[in-house]
DRENZALO-14362 format. One record per residue (C-alpha): x negated, z, y. Coordinates in nm, 3 decimals. Last residue first. Layout:
% residues N
<pt><X>X</X><Z>Z</Z><Y>Y</Y></pt>
...
***
This chain:
% residues 231
<pt><X>-7.468</X><Z>15.286</Z><Y>6.897</Y></pt>
<pt><X>-7.669</X><Z>15.505</Z><Y>6.626</Y></pt>
<pt><X>-7.916</X><Z>15.804</Z><Y>6.648</Y></pt>
<pt><X>-8.069</X><Z>15.949</Z><Y>6.341</Y></pt>
<pt><X>-8.270</X><Z>16.246</Z><Y>6.311</Y></pt>
<pt><X>-8.420</X><Z>16.192</Z><Y>5.934</Y></pt>
<pt><X>-8.765</X><Z>16.403</Z><Y>6.043</Y></pt>
<pt><X>-8.933</X><Z>16.082</Z><Y>6.032</Y></pt>
<pt><X>-8.776</X><Z>15.910</Z><Y>6.315</Y></pt>
<pt><X>-8.435</X><Z>15.735</Z><Y>6.330</Y></pt>
<pt><X>-8.272</X><Z>15.479</Z><Y>6.561</Y></pt>
<pt><X>-7.960</X><Z>15.282</Z><Y>6.392</Y></pt>
<pt><X>-7.829</X><Z>15.004</Z><Y>6.624</Y></pt>
<pt><X>-7.506</X><Z>14.856</Z><Y>6.429</Y></pt>
<pt><X>-7.283</X><Z>15.167</Z><Y>6.489</Y></pt>
<pt><X>-7.031</X><Z>15.266</Z><Y>6.208</Y></pt>
<pt><X>-6.930</X><Z>15.002</Z><Y>6.007</Y></pt>
<pt><X>-6.712</X><Z>15.183</Z><Y>5.747</Y></pt>
<pt><X>-6.753</X><Z>15.340</Z><Y>5.422</Y></pt>
<pt><X>-7.104</X><Z>15.424</Z><Y>5.431</Y></pt>
<pt><X>-7.348</X><Z>15.459</Z><Y>5.095</Y></pt>
<pt><X>-7.585</X><Z>15.161</Z><Y>5.209</Y></pt>
<pt><X>-7.635</X><Z>15.372</Z><Y>5.526</Y></pt>
<pt><X>-7.739</X><Z>15.664</Z><Y>5.372</Y></pt>
<pt><X>-7.986</X><Z>15.440</Z><Y>5.153</Y></pt>
<pt><X>-8.122</X><Z>15.294</Z><Y>5.445</Y></pt>
<pt><X>-8.208</X><Z>15.589</Z><Y>5.578</Y></pt>
<pt><X>-8.337</X><Z>15.741</Z><Y>5.272</Y></pt>
<pt><X>-8.573</X><Z>15.394</Z><Y>5.189</Y></pt>
<pt><X>-8.688</X><Z>15.438</Z><Y>5.586</Y></pt>
<pt><X>-8.832</X><Z>15.786</Z><Y>5.503</Y></pt>
<pt><X>-8.975</X><Z>15.668</Z><Y>5.223</Y></pt>
<pt><X>-9.175</X><Z>15.369</Z><Y>5.326</Y></pt>
<pt><X>-9.289</X><Z>15.559</Z><Y>5.693</Y></pt>
<pt><X>-9.356</X><Z>15.309</Z><Y>5.951</Y></pt>
<pt><X>-9.641</X><Z>15.327</Z><Y>6.154</Y></pt>
<pt><X>-9.714</X><Z>15.415</Z><Y>6.525</Y></pt>
<pt><X>-9.351</X><Z>15.480</Z><Y>6.650</Y></pt>
<pt><X>-9.244</X><Z>15.292</Z><Y>6.920</Y></pt>
<pt><X>-9.001</X><Z>15.502</Z><Y>7.166</Y></pt>
<pt><X>-8.824</X><Z>15.766</Z><Y>7.136</Y></pt>
<pt><X>-9.033</X><Z>15.954</Z><Y>7.301</Y></pt>
<pt><X>-9.053</X><Z>16.311</Z><Y>7.126</Y></pt>
<pt><X>-8.960</X><Z>16.153</Z><Y>6.761</Y></pt>
<pt><X>-9.150</X><Z>15.841</Z><Y>6.812</Y></pt>
<pt><X>-8.879</X><Z>15.600</Z><Y>6.669</Y></pt>
<pt><X>-8.812</X><Z>15.382</Z><Y>6.342</Y></pt>
<pt><X>-8.607</X><Z>15.120</Z><Y>6.373</Y></pt>
<pt><X>-8.288</X><Z>14.981</Z><Y>6.214</Y></pt>
<pt><X>-8.037</X><Z>14.678</Z><Y>6.312</Y></pt>
<pt><X>-7.753</X><Z>14.733</Z><Y>6.079</Y></pt>
<pt><X>-7.487</X><Z>14.519</Z><Y>5.904</Y></pt>
<pt><X>-7.155</X><Z>14.603</Z><Y>5.688</Y></pt>
<pt><X>-6.898</X><Z>14.385</Z><Y>5.537</Y></pt>
<pt><X>-6.598</X><Z>14.580</Z><Y>5.496</Y></pt>
<pt><X>-6.323</X><Z>14.368</Z><Y>5.679</Y></pt>
<pt><X>-6.398</X><Z>14.570</Z><Y>6.012</Y></pt>
<pt><X>-6.774</X><Z>14.496</Z><Y>5.991</Y></pt>
<pt><X>-6.726</X><Z>14.114</Z><Y>6.013</Y></pt>
<pt><X>-6.733</X><Z>14.015</Z><Y>6.369</Y></pt>
<pt><X>-6.840</X><Z>14.297</Z><Y>6.568</Y></pt>
<pt><X>-7.111</X><Z>14.349</Z><Y>6.280</Y></pt>
<pt><X>-7.240</X><Z>14.023</Z><Y>6.291</Y></pt>
<pt><X>-7.246</X><Z>13.990</Z><Y>6.651</Y></pt>
<pt><X>-7.458</X><Z>14.303</Z><Y>6.684</Y></pt>
<pt><X>-7.687</X><Z>14.167</Z><Y>6.418</Y></pt>
<pt><X>-7.730</X><Z>13.846</Z><Y>6.579</Y></pt>
<pt><X>-7.813</X><Z>14.012</Z><Y>6.931</Y></pt>
<pt><X>-8.067</X><Z>14.212</Z><Y>6.778</Y></pt>
<pt><X>-8.197</X><Z>13.926</Z><Y>6.555</Y></pt>
<pt><X>-8.292</X><Z>13.752</Z><Y>6.898</Y></pt>
<pt><X>-8.472</X><Z>14.062</Z><Y>7.037</Y></pt>
<pt><X>-8.679</X><Z>14.089</Z><Y>6.723</Y></pt>
<pt><X>-8.753</X><Z>13.773</Z><Y>6.725</Y></pt>
<pt><X>-8.880</X><Z>13.788</Z><Y>7.104</Y></pt>
<pt><X>-9.073</X><Z>14.114</Z><Y>7.054</Y></pt>
<pt><X>-9.243</X><Z>13.987</Z><Y>6.753</Y></pt>
<pt><X>-9.420</X><Z>13.703</Z><Y>6.997</Y></pt>
<pt><X>-9.425</X><Z>13.921</Z><Y>7.276</Y></pt>
<pt><X>-9.613</X><Z>14.183</Z><Y>7.113</Y></pt>
<pt><X>-9.877</X><Z>14.209</Z><Y>7.412</Y></pt>
<pt><X>-9.616</X><Z>14.178</Z><Y>7.661</Y></pt>
<pt><X>-9.514</X><Z>14.511</Z><Y>7.560</Y></pt>
<pt><X>-9.160</X><Z>14.548</Z><Y>7.705</Y></pt>
<pt><X>-8.901</X><Z>14.808</Z><Y>7.539</Y></pt>
<pt><X>-8.544</X><Z>14.732</Z><Y>7.451</Y></pt>
<pt><X>-8.575</X><Z>14.464</Z><Y>7.195</Y></pt>
<pt><X>-8.912</X><Z>14.590</Z><Y>7.106</Y></pt>
<pt><X>-8.738</X><Z>14.917</Z><Y>6.971</Y></pt>
<pt><X>-8.805</X><Z>14.793</Z><Y>6.614</Y></pt>
<pt><X>-8.633</X><Z>14.630</Z><Y>6.347</Y></pt>
<pt><X>-8.585</X><Z>14.608</Z><Y>5.973</Y></pt>
<pt><X>-8.263</X><Z>14.444</Z><Y>5.926</Y></pt>
<pt><X>-7.977</X><Z>14.604</Z><Y>5.687</Y></pt>
<pt><X>-7.715</X><Z>14.394</Z><Y>5.536</Y></pt>
<pt><X>-7.436</X><Z>14.571</Z><Y>5.382</Y></pt>
<pt><X>-7.159</X><Z>14.510</Z><Y>5.120</Y></pt>
<pt><X>-7.103</X><Z>14.824</Z><Y>4.913</Y></pt>
<pt><X>-6.927</X><Z>14.814</Z><Y>4.569</Y></pt>
<pt><X>-6.553</X><Z>14.940</Z><Y>4.529</Y></pt>
<pt><X>-6.470</X><Z>14.656</Z><Y>4.318</Y></pt>
<pt><X>-6.169</X><Z>14.566</Z><Y>4.462</Y></pt>
<pt><X>-6.269</X><Z>14.314</Z><Y>4.728</Y></pt>
<pt><X>-6.404</X><Z>13.990</Z><Y>4.559</Y></pt>
<pt><X>-6.738</X><Z>13.930</Z><Y>4.475</Y></pt>
<pt><X>-6.727</X><Z>13.591</Z><Y>4.609</Y></pt>
<pt><X>-6.620</X><Z>13.686</Z><Y>4.943</Y></pt>
<pt><X>-6.964</X><Z>13.864</Z><Y>4.925</Y></pt>
<pt><X>-7.114</X><Z>13.539</Z><Y>4.843</Y></pt>
<pt><X>-7.017</X><Z>13.379</Z><Y>5.146</Y></pt>
<pt><X>-7.086</X><Z>13.647</Z><Y>5.387</Y></pt>
<pt><X>-7.394</X><Z>13.691</Z><Y>5.195</Y></pt>
<pt><X>-7.531</X><Z>13.331</Z><Y>5.259</Y></pt>
<pt><X>-7.447</X><Z>13.300</Z><Y>5.597</Y></pt>
<pt><X>-7.632</X><Z>13.650</Z><Y>5.698</Y></pt>
<pt><X>-7.973</X><Z>13.555</Z><Y>5.501</Y></pt>
<pt><X>-7.964</X><Z>13.176</Z><Y>5.674</Y></pt>
<pt><X>-7.947</X><Z>13.425</Z><Y>6.019</Y></pt>
<pt><X>-8.207</X><Z>13.630</Z><Y>5.889</Y></pt>
<pt><X>-8.399</X><Z>13.300</Z><Y>5.795</Y></pt>
<pt><X>-8.374</X><Z>13.210</Z><Y>6.167</Y></pt>
<pt><X>-8.467</X><Z>13.518</Z><Y>6.312</Y></pt>
<pt><X>-8.807</X><Z>13.713</Z><Y>6.211</Y></pt>
<pt><X>-8.911</X><Z>13.448</Z><Y>5.985</Y></pt>
<pt><X>-8.806</X><Z>13.129</Z><Y>6.199</Y></pt>
<pt><X>-8.893</X><Z>13.280</Z><Y>6.515</Y></pt>
<pt><X>-9.275</X><Z>13.359</Z><Y>6.393</Y></pt>
<pt><X>-9.304</X><Z>12.970</Z><Y>6.272</Y></pt>
<pt><X>-9.182</X><Z>12.861</Z><Y>6.618</Y></pt>
<pt><X>-9.401</X><Z>13.128</Z><Y>6.820</Y></pt>
<pt><X>-9.695</X><Z>12.974</Z><Y>6.612</Y></pt>
<pt><X>-9.622</X><Z>12.647</Z><Y>6.710</Y></pt>
<pt><X>-9.531</X><Z>12.716</Z><Y>7.094</Y></pt>
<pt><X>-9.911</X><Z>12.876</Z><Y>7.089</Y></pt>
<pt><X>-10.004</X><Z>13.191</Z><Y>7.139</Y></pt>
<pt><X>-10.363</X><Z>13.289</Z><Y>7.285</Y></pt>
<pt><X>-10.352</X><Z>13.121</Z><Y>7.625</Y></pt>
<pt><X>-10.005</X><Z>13.265</Z><Y>7.682</Y></pt>
<pt><X>-10.154</X><Z>13.593</Z><Y>7.635</Y></pt>
<pt><X>-10.352</X><Z>13.597</Z><Y>7.975</Y></pt>
<pt><X>-10.418</X><Z>13.961</Z><Y>8.064</Y></pt>
<pt><X>-10.393</X><Z>14.087</Z><Y>7.709</Y></pt>
<pt><X>-10.695</X><Z>13.870</Z><Y>7.577</Y></pt>
<pt><X>-10.703</X><Z>13.894</Z><Y>7.193</Y></pt>
<pt><X>-10.334</X><Z>13.805</Z><Y>7.131</Y></pt>
<pt><X>-10.153</X><Z>13.967</Z><Y>6.864</Y></pt>
<pt><X>-9.953</X><Z>13.671</Z><Y>6.703</Y></pt>
<pt><X>-9.644</X><Z>13.815</Z><Y>6.487</Y></pt>
<pt><X>-9.419</X><Z>13.755</Z><Y>6.170</Y></pt>
<pt><X>-9.177</X><Z>13.998</Z><Y>6.016</Y></pt>
<pt><X>-8.977</X><Z>14.039</Z><Y>5.667</Y></pt>
<pt><X>-8.765</X><Z>14.339</Z><Y>5.581</Y></pt>
<pt><X>-8.410</X><Z>14.195</Z><Y>5.551</Y></pt>
<pt><X>-8.269</X><Z>14.394</Z><Y>5.312</Y></pt>
<pt><X>-7.940</X><Z>14.240</Z><Y>5.123</Y></pt>
<pt><X>-7.673</X><Z>14.499</Z><Y>4.943</Y></pt>
<pt><X>-7.435</X><Z>14.378</Z><Y>4.745</Y></pt>
<pt><X>-7.661</X><Z>14.110</Z><Y>4.548</Y></pt>
<pt><X>-7.475</X><Z>13.809</Z><Y>4.385</Y></pt>
<pt><X>-7.463</X><Z>13.848</Z><Y>4.058</Y></pt>
<pt><X>-7.644</X><Z>13.888</Z><Y>3.734</Y></pt>
<pt><X>-7.955</X><Z>14.000</Z><Y>3.867</Y></pt>
<pt><X>-8.159</X><Z>13.694</Z><Y>3.778</Y></pt>
<pt><X>-7.899</X><Z>13.464</Z><Y>3.872</Y></pt>
<pt><X>-7.856</X><Z>13.625</Z><Y>4.225</Y></pt>
<pt><X>-8.229</X><Z>13.583</Z><Y>4.301</Y></pt>
<pt><X>-8.189</X><Z>13.231</Z><Y>4.237</Y></pt>
<pt><X>-7.931</X><Z>13.205</Z><Y>4.443</Y></pt>
<pt><X>-8.093</X><Z>13.376</Z><Y>4.710</Y></pt>
<pt><X>-8.400</X><Z>13.163</Z><Y>4.668</Y></pt>
<pt><X>-8.169</X><Z>12.891</Z><Y>4.695</Y></pt>
<pt><X>-8.008</X><Z>12.995</Z><Y>5.040</Y></pt>
<pt><X>-8.361</X><Z>13.063</Z><Y>5.143</Y></pt>
<pt><X>-8.482</X><Z>12.696</Z><Y>5.140</Y></pt>
<pt><X>-8.383</X><Z>12.573</Z><Y>5.483</Y></pt>
<pt><X>-8.550</X><Z>12.896</Z><Y>5.606</Y></pt>
<pt><X>-8.893</X><Z>12.771</Z><Y>5.568</Y></pt>
<pt><X>-9.115</X><Z>13.042</Z><Y>5.745</Y></pt>
<pt><X>-8.926</X><Z>13.282</Z><Y>5.501</Y></pt>
<pt><X>-9.245</X><Z>13.194</Z><Y>5.243</Y></pt>
<pt><X>-9.150</X><Z>13.244</Z><Y>4.902</Y></pt>
<pt><X>-9.262</X><Z>13.432</Z><Y>4.583</Y></pt>
<pt><X>-8.966</X><Z>13.575</Z><Y>4.378</Y></pt>
<pt><X>-8.987</X><Z>13.875</Z><Y>4.203</Y></pt>
<pt><X>-8.756</X><Z>14.003</Z><Y>3.933</Y></pt>
<pt><X>-8.734</X><Z>14.392</Z><Y>3.894</Y></pt>
<pt><X>-8.848</X><Z>14.625</Z><Y>3.614</Y></pt>
<pt><X>-9.139</X><Z>14.814</Z><Y>3.777</Y></pt>
<pt><X>-9.210</X><Z>14.896</Z><Y>4.149</Y></pt>
<pt><X>-9.540</X><Z>14.730</Z><Y>4.249</Y></pt>
<pt><X>-9.800</X><Z>14.955</Z><Y>4.404</Y></pt>
<pt><X>-10.077</X><Z>14.907</Z><Y>4.199</Y></pt>
<pt><X>-9.989</X><Z>14.581</Z><Y>4.009</Y></pt>
<pt><X>-10.007</X><Z>14.391</Z><Y>4.358</Y></pt>
<pt><X>-9.675</X><Z>14.195</Z><Y>4.417</Y></pt>
<pt><X>-9.680</X><Z>13.856</Z><Y>4.417</Y></pt>
<pt><X>-9.753</X><Z>13.709</Z><Y>4.772</Y></pt>
<pt><X>-9.493</X><Z>13.525</Z><Y>5.059</Y></pt>
<pt><X>-9.236</X><Z>13.795</Z><Y>4.982</Y></pt>
<pt><X>-8.890</X><Z>13.807</Z><Y>4.787</Y></pt>
<pt><X>-8.757</X><Z>14.104</Z><Y>4.582</Y></pt>
<pt><X>-8.499</X><Z>14.137</Z><Y>4.328</Y></pt>
<pt><X>-8.340</X><Z>14.484</Z><Y>4.239</Y></pt>
<pt><X>-8.107</X><Z>14.628</Z><Y>4.001</Y></pt>
<pt><X>-7.944</X><Z>14.922</Z><Y>4.121</Y></pt>
<pt><X>-7.894</X><Z>15.296</Z><Y>3.969</Y></pt>
<pt><X>-7.978</X><Z>15.508</Z><Y>4.246</Y></pt>
<pt><X>-8.340</X><Z>15.525</Z><Y>4.120</Y></pt>
<pt><X>-8.376</X><Z>15.155</Z><Y>4.103</Y></pt>
<pt><X>-8.230</X><Z>15.187</Z><Y>4.502</Y></pt>
<pt><X>-8.513</X><Z>15.430</Z><Y>4.591</Y></pt>
<pt><X>-8.796</X><Z>15.210</Z><Y>4.410</Y></pt>
<pt><X>-8.677</X><Z>14.929</Z><Y>4.580</Y></pt>
<pt><X>-8.685</X><Z>15.096</Z><Y>4.913</Y></pt>
<pt><X>-9.017</X><Z>15.208</Z><Y>4.877</Y></pt>
<pt><X>-9.169</X><Z>14.875</Z><Y>4.750</Y></pt>
<pt><X>-9.030</X><Z>14.694</Z><Y>5.058</Y></pt>
<pt><X>-9.112</X><Z>15.000</Z><Y>5.275</Y></pt>
<pt><X>-9.494</X><Z>15.034</Z><Y>5.169</Y></pt>
<pt><X>-9.646</X><Z>14.801</Z><Y>4.946</Y></pt>
<pt><X>-9.486</X><Z>14.502</Z><Y>5.068</Y></pt>
<pt><X>-9.116</X><Z>14.342</Z><Y>5.021</Y></pt>
<pt><X>-9.014</X><Z>14.075</Z><Y>5.275</Y></pt>
<pt><X>-8.651</X><Z>13.997</Z><Y>5.169</Y></pt>
<pt><X>-8.524</X><Z>14.288</Z><Y>4.956</Y></pt>
<pt><X>-8.225</X><Z>14.148</Z><Y>4.744</Y></pt>
<pt><X>-7.978</X><Z>14.438</Z><Y>4.586</Y></pt>
<pt><X>-7.743</X><Z>14.460</Z><Y>4.279</Y></pt>
<pt><X>-7.489</X><Z>14.696</Z><Y>4.182</Y></pt>
<pt><X>-7.271</X><Z>14.664</Z><Y>3.882</Y></pt>
<pt><X>-6.956</X><Z>14.908</Z><Y>3.896</Y></pt>
***
């Protein structure tokens, strides 16, 4: 069984942790991010693509390039990219966040996720159904679709739209062996926004999701003690 993964939005924390975890489990991994990985934090022996996910129309070709480097279409796609504008004036954030910024951030937070999902469903069909390998797309989210934080509005708009998209993907394709998850690390006491995100914890949760045989819940919350809630 050949195992391949693509990490979209691969930084030095979550992206690097997921890459290292998947490599340790036998996956060949490709990554994509706006900047080349730093030599101090980058995992070794993986193919990297430098690209900006604000340009969603180019994503299909980037995924095709990754598939060529991996020797086949990735079984697992992790969407870890995000973009946000944080206003200086919390009482008048409309004045600080332009429509152009919202458009760019929606492209990164949601539109390119849609493009990745399209490519995934098509690409997985080409892999056949009898190899026993996973078919999973995992989106790194947060609780903003369910918690109102006005100063995070530009990020929350994208996360909310992506939650709707992932729920619809799971409902449509989940029973056919293609699995989709919206994940979020939450505060262990309040269940709300966690101040920071633990790369190795995220990597372990994602690995456990990849190992599933059935879709289960699409919305996955977890804390730093690896306690998990799903719906």
